Structures are given as structure tokens and as C-alpha cells.
N, C-alpha and C positions, 0 to 999 in steps of 0.2 A: 671235235675234241682231240682228233689226231694230231693237229698242230702243236698241242700242248705238250706232247712227249718230248719235243725238243726243249723245254724250258721248265722241266719239273722243278730243278732246284730253286730257280728264281721265282717261281709261283709259291715255292713253301716260305723262301725268304720274305717275299711280299706279304704273304699272310701274317708271318711273324711281326713284320715291322708294323702292319696296320693294327694287330693286337696291341702291341706297345703304345702305338699311338693314340689309341681309345683310352687306355688306362693314363697315358701320360697327360691327356686333355682333360680328364675326369680328375686326376690328381692335382692338376694346376689350380682347378676351381677350389679344390679343397684347401690348396695352400693359401689361397688368397683369404679364405674365411679364417684360417689360423693366424695369418698375420700378413699385411701388406708389404713387410720387409722380407717375407719368405718368396723370394722370385728364384727360378731357376735360370741357368745361364742361357742368355739369348744365343750365344754359338752353337750351344747344343741345339737349340730349335732349328737353327739354319743347317746344321749337320743332319739332324733327323730327316728334313724335308728333302736335303739333296741325296741322301741314301736312298730313299723311297724311289726317287727319280731315276736315279742310277741303275737300280735293281730293276725297275720298270722297263727301262730302255735296254737292259741286258737280257731280259726275258723276251722283249720283242724281237731283238736282234738274232737270239738263239732260233727263233723260229723262220724269220725271213731269210736267213742264210741257207737255210735248207730248201728254200724254194726259189732259186736264184734263176731259174729256167722261166718261172711264171711271175715273179714279183720284179719289177723294173730295177734296174743297178741303181738308179738315182735315189730309189726310196731305200734301198739298203745302206747306200752311203751316209744318206741323212739320218737313218736310225743309229748307224754306227758313229757317226759324229756326235749325235745327243748323249750315247753312251760313254765316249772317250772324254768328252768335257765335263759330263757329270762326275767321273771317277776322278778326273784331274782337280776338279772344284771340291770334292769331298776330301782328297788327300791333303789340299791345303787348308780346308777348315778344321780337320782332324788335328792337324799340328797347331792352328790357332787355339783351338780348344784347350789343348794341353798347356800352351802358354799361358792362357788366361787363367788357369787353375793352380798353376804352380808360381810362376814368377810374375803374373799379371801382363796384360798387354802393353807394350811399350809405348812411350808417348812420342818419341822421336820419329818423325816422318820418313826420315831416310831408312831406319831400321823397319817401319813397316812397309815400306816400298821394297827393301830387299827380300821380306818373307813373302810378298806377294808375287814378287818377279816371275819365279819358277812357273807357277801355274799361269800367269798371264802370257809368258813366252810360249808354254806348251799348248794353250788354247789356239794362239794364233797360229802356230805352227801345224797344229792339226787340221785347222780349217785349209790352210794352205796346200797341205800335202794329203787331204782325204781323198783325191782321186787317184793316188798311189795305192790305195788299199785294194788287195786281192783276196780272193776267197780260195781256200784250199779244200778239197774233198778228203774228208777223213774215214776210218773205219766204221765209225759209229755215227758221226756228225760232221758237218762241213764246219770251218771256223776261219776266222779272217786273219792275214798277216800283212806286214807292211810297215812302212815307215809311221804313220798314225799309231799302230800298236806298240811299237819301240818307244816312241815318244810318252805314251800313256804309262808304261812300265818305268821309263826313266824318272818321270815326274813323281809317281809315288815313292821311287827309290831315293830320290832327293829328300823328299819330305821325311822319309823314314830315318834318313841319316841325319837330318837337322833335329828330329826328335831325339835321337841316340845322343848327339851332341848336348842336348838339354839335360839328359839324364845324367850324362858323366860330367858335365859342367855344375849342375845343381843338385845332385842327387842327395847330399848331406843336409839340405835345406828343404827337400820335399818330403811331405808327410809320408809316414810308411805306408797308408792305404792308397794313396795316389801314385807313389812310385811304383808299387807291386801292380796295380791296374795298367799303368803306363806300359811297363815292361811286357806283360801278359798280351796287350793288344799289340806291342811291336812284333812279338814272337808269331801271334796268330797272322798277322798281314805277311812276314817273312816266310813262313811255311807254305801258305796258300800260293802265294806269288813264285815262290820256287816250284811248286807243285804244277802250276799253269804253265810255268816257261817249258819244264820238261816235257809235260804233257799237254800241248796247247788245245787238243781235242776235248779237254775235261770241262771247259768253261765253268769255273766255280769261283770267279772273282767276286761274285755276289755274296758268297759264304763269307768271306773275309770282312766285307763291308757290314754285313748284317751282324756278325759275332761281335765285332768291335763295338758297333752303336749298341747292341744288346748290353755288353759289359759295362759300358759308361753308363747306360740307363740304370741297370742293377745296383752298382756300387757306387755311383757318384750322384745321379740326377733324378733318382726316385723321391716322391713325397715324403716318405718314411724317414730319409736321412734329412731332409730340410726340416721337417717338423719335429724330429728329435733334437736337432740343433736348436731350433726356435725355444723349446720347452727348457733344454739345458740353459741357455742365455738368460731365460726368465728366471730359473731357479738361482744361478749365480747371482743375478741383480737383486733378487729379493733376499737372499740371504744376506749378501753384503750391506744392503739398506737397513736389515734388521740389526745388524752388529753396529752400524754407524748410529744408529739411533740411541745406542746406549749413551753417547756424549752429546745428547740433544742436538743433533743434526737432523736433517730432513732428507737425506740422500743428495743433496746438491753437490757435497764434495766428492762423492763417487761420479756422477755424471761429469762434472767439470773436469776433475783430475784425469779420468778416462779419456776424455776428449783431447786434453792438453797432450797427453802421452801419444795417443794415434796421430794427431798433428805433428808432434815432433819426430816420430818414426818416418811418416810419410816424407817431411823435409830432409830428413836425414838420408833417405834413400838417393838423395840427389847428389850426395858426396859419393865418390867413387869408392872410397875404402869400404861402403856400407852397402854398395848396390846389388851384390849378390847376397848379402847376408839378410836383408830386410826385403824378404819375398811377400808374396801373398799369404802364404801360410803364417809367417811372422806377424804379419798384421792382423790375420783372422784370430790366431792365438793371443795376441795382446789385447784385443778388443774384449776377450773373454778374461783375461787374466788380470788387468789393470783394476778392475772393481773389487778383486780379491785382496788387493795389497795390505789393508788394514783389518782382515779378517781376525787377526790374532789379537785384537782388542777384546774379543769376546771373553778372554781370560783375564782381563783387567778389570779390578773392582771399579764400580761407578763412582765411588767417592773420589778417585783419582781422576777419572776420566772427565767428571762433572765439576771439578773444584774450580772455583772462580778466581782463586788466587794461585800465584807461583807455587810450582811443586816443590817439596823438600827434596833435598839429594836421595833420601830414602825412596821417596815417591817417584823421583825420576828414574831411578833405578829399577825399579819396578815396571814403570812403563815401558822402559827399553827392553822388557822381556816379549812385548807383543810381536815382532819380527820371528822370532823362534816358535812361539806358540802358532802363529799364522801358519808358518812353514810345516809344522806337524800336523795340523788340522787337513792343510791341504793334501798331504801325504797319506794320512790315515783315512780321510773321508772322500774328498771329492776327486782324488788321484784315480780311484777305482770307477768313476762314473764316466771319464772322460778318456780322450786319447793320449798316449803317452807324451806326444809333443806338447799339449796344454798343460798336463801335470806338471811337466817340468818347468815351464815359463811361468806358471802360477805360483810355484813353490818359490823361484827364484825372485819373482816381484815381491811376494810376502816377506821372505827372508831377509833379503839384501837392500830394499829400498832406502834404507837409513845409512849404508855404507857411504863413505866419502871418497873423493877422487884422490885425497892426500893420506888416505888410510886413517883418518882420525874418527871414522864413523862406527856403528856397532849394527850387530852383534859380534862381528868377527875380525873387525879391523882391516878388511881388504881394501887393496887400492888400486887404483888405475884399471887397466883391463882385465884383472882378476875378478872385478865386480863383473856380473853377467850384463851384456848390452841392456837388455829389457828392464833390469833394475837401475840402471844408470839413467836410463830414459824417465823411468817412473820418479826417480828422485827429484828431478827438475820438475816435472808435473805436480808432484805432491807439495813440494815446498812452496812453489808459486801460489797454489790453491790455498794452502794454509795461511799465509800470510796476507792473501788478498780477500779472504772471507772472515766474516764474524765468528768468532770463538767465545766459549763461554768466560774466558779469562781475560778478552781484550776485543776491541771493535778492528773492524777490518782497515788495513793500511792503504793509503792511497795508491793508484796503479802505478805512478812513477817510482815511489818508494819501493814497491814490490819488484819492479823490473830491475831497479839498481841492485838489491838483493840477490838475484839471479846473477847479474854482470859481475857483482863483487865475488861471487862465489865460483867464477870460472877459473878452472885450473886448480882450484883448492878443493870445495865441496863437489863441484861438479866437473864432468868430462867436459873439455873445451868445445869439442865437436857438436855434442849435444845442446851446448848453450847456444852455439852459433844457429843451430836448425831451429831452436827455440824461436828466436828473434826474426827469423827468415819472414815470417808473414805475421807481422804483430798485429794487423787488422784482424786476422782469423782468431787470435788469442782474444782480443777484446770481444768478438762476436762470440765466442764461447762464454766468457765472463758475464756478458749481458743476459744472454738468452738462457742461462742454466742457473 
């Protein structure tokens, strides 16, 4: 037990991580029971495992380095090699985690390669220079110095700077909760790194890794958050379907128009103009917001919604009130149950999805980019499904005619970029059409 006096901090951190791991596994089983769609981030799974390995090696080296007279140097070097590599991989995975939950993992191979390059180079350099590691006798404990130590700190610093660049460039598009957690994690790492550099004898790197992993688990990856999101989605879809049933629909319009909207947004993301705007948070909020676009129809009389003939001018004016009603419902009711980013997008989708690119829509007559992007996307998705599905007043139009309607509306009714994104993968459109 005397050996453990050198690794008290690492032992406490390891116990904390083991406790979190047990809860995480238990909650993972609970999530499967809630919904097969509620899955935690796989990058966090890898991050958690690497954190435990790094802290374990950290604890072992804290002991072995104080018995350099009895423990062979090769053993000390191998244990330190394991620790350095673990922390370097941890830094890379932490950065990848933040990218995945904010803007999404990039699809470009070169971008991925550039993100991985610092950790790959540092691992190879650490292996190559591990023999240059030397041990210093401190007042309270021995500690290691040399090129491998510098490489490890530089690697962590590089990924911290990359994360900082991510914050600066994307902060306006990152949700409040994620942005705050990301900044807190960076501050924790920066403070402990600085302390470790100034006082190398402290050996507290394990505390930074443990605190950051614990913070992500508590505020980003625990089952309560995923479960709450699942129930919120179910509530939104249930309420939207209830409203849609007023006009003799069965929920198909909600599923299809929402799927079209998400497809458009993903295709639009390939356009450089929208690459920084359509982030993972944007897509997540759109998934929840799209089903609410017609929620205002709850305030429209059934006689108008279910009328089998063409609406009179008075009836159509009444029908045109549903975007305003929908926006008010979301602000007064659903906005208090969800995050601010969702409330804002759901409001915009409900209120402005009947605005037109040329300014001749309703309720406010907005034009071009004055119309929120999410509403411009929803406008194309909503119209395409409206003309391609059977309604109480007419049969569904042939698909080619529906495509022609969207194409003719390019630059007049609809944003040209969004129409182009809609047609980018026509086979996906028809897959949604036939399967929903």
C-alpha cells in the first residue's frame, strides 16, 4: 500500500471513471428500452475508454518513477510511452468529439487526415524519442522530463487551439449548452496544463482528463438528456399529427415534408454559402421543427380544412391566418419546454413557410433572404408534398408535374439555391415519396 502514496490523485480519478462507466453502461441499456434511435455518441465511448487507459498508465508511472533503482528503466520507459500515447489519443478524440456534436464529422478525406495528423505525428515522434526521456528527483516525488514530455504537451496544445478555432469560427451556430460546456472544458485543460508546466512535480494531468470527461458525461451524454430528447420528439410528432388529422390526413404529410426538408438541408450544406450555417445543431433543430410547420391549423375551422371544393376568398383569407396562429402557439407553449434555438427555428418554420422568394407570400410579404433559411427550406418541402399527395379537394398530381411546379417556382416562389439542393438527389426524393 506504500506504493499507492505516489498515485493518490490517479487512483481517485480512476475510481470516479469506473463509477461513471458503470452508470453509463446501465443507462445505455435503459436507452435501448426507451428507443432504438436513442444512441449515445460512439466517439464518447472511445474517449471514455482512452481516458481510463491514460489515467491508469498515469497512476502506474507515478509509482514506478519513484522506484527507478529497483524497477528496470525499460519498464519505466514503456509505462511512460503508454501514458504519453494515451493522452495524445485522448486529445485527438476530444477534439473529434466536439467537432461531431457541433458541426458534424467532415466527409472530406483530406480534412479528416489533417485533423488526425497531429496525433499521428506525435505518437510516432514519442516512440522515436522515448529513450530521450529522463527522470528528475523532486522534493516530494520524482517526475519525467525530456522530448516525449514536450511532444505530449505540444499535441494537447495543438488540439486545444484547433478547438478554440472551432469556437471562434462557429460559435454563433453552436447551441448555448454545447458552447458553454466546450469553453469550460478548454478552461479546465488550460489551467491544469499551465499548473503542470509550472510545477512539474504535481503530476495532475489525470485530473484534467477526468474532469473534462465527467463534464461531457453530465451535461452532454447521460441517459436523462437522451431520454428527454426522445420524449420531446415524441410529443412534438404526436401533437403535430393530432393537428394534421383535422384535415383528414394520417400523418403522412408530416413525415414526408419533414424528410424532404432534412434532405434539402443536407444537400444545401454542400453549397459553400451554407456550409457554416447548416451545422449539426441546425439539422437537429430542423428535424424537430419541421413537423410543427402547420400547427396553426388547429385554429382554423374544420369546415375550411375539410372542404372538398375550392375555398372562397374569405375562406382563403381565414386559412392564411394559420402561420400566425402557429407561431404564437409555439412561442406561448412549446417554446418554454425546449431550448431557445429550437423555439426560434420552430417559430420561424411555422410563421414563414408560406412566404415567397419574390415577396408575394404571406403573412408578412417577406422576400429573398429576409425569409429565414429554415422557412425557405420548409416552403419547398411543403409545396412538393402538397401537390404530390391526395387532398380532400383533389387527387395527387403525377410526380413529373410536381417536379415541374417546383422548377417553375425557382427564383419566384422559392430560393433558387434550395430548389437546386432539392433536385440534387431525385432518387432520395422518390424513396421518401414511396416509403411514407
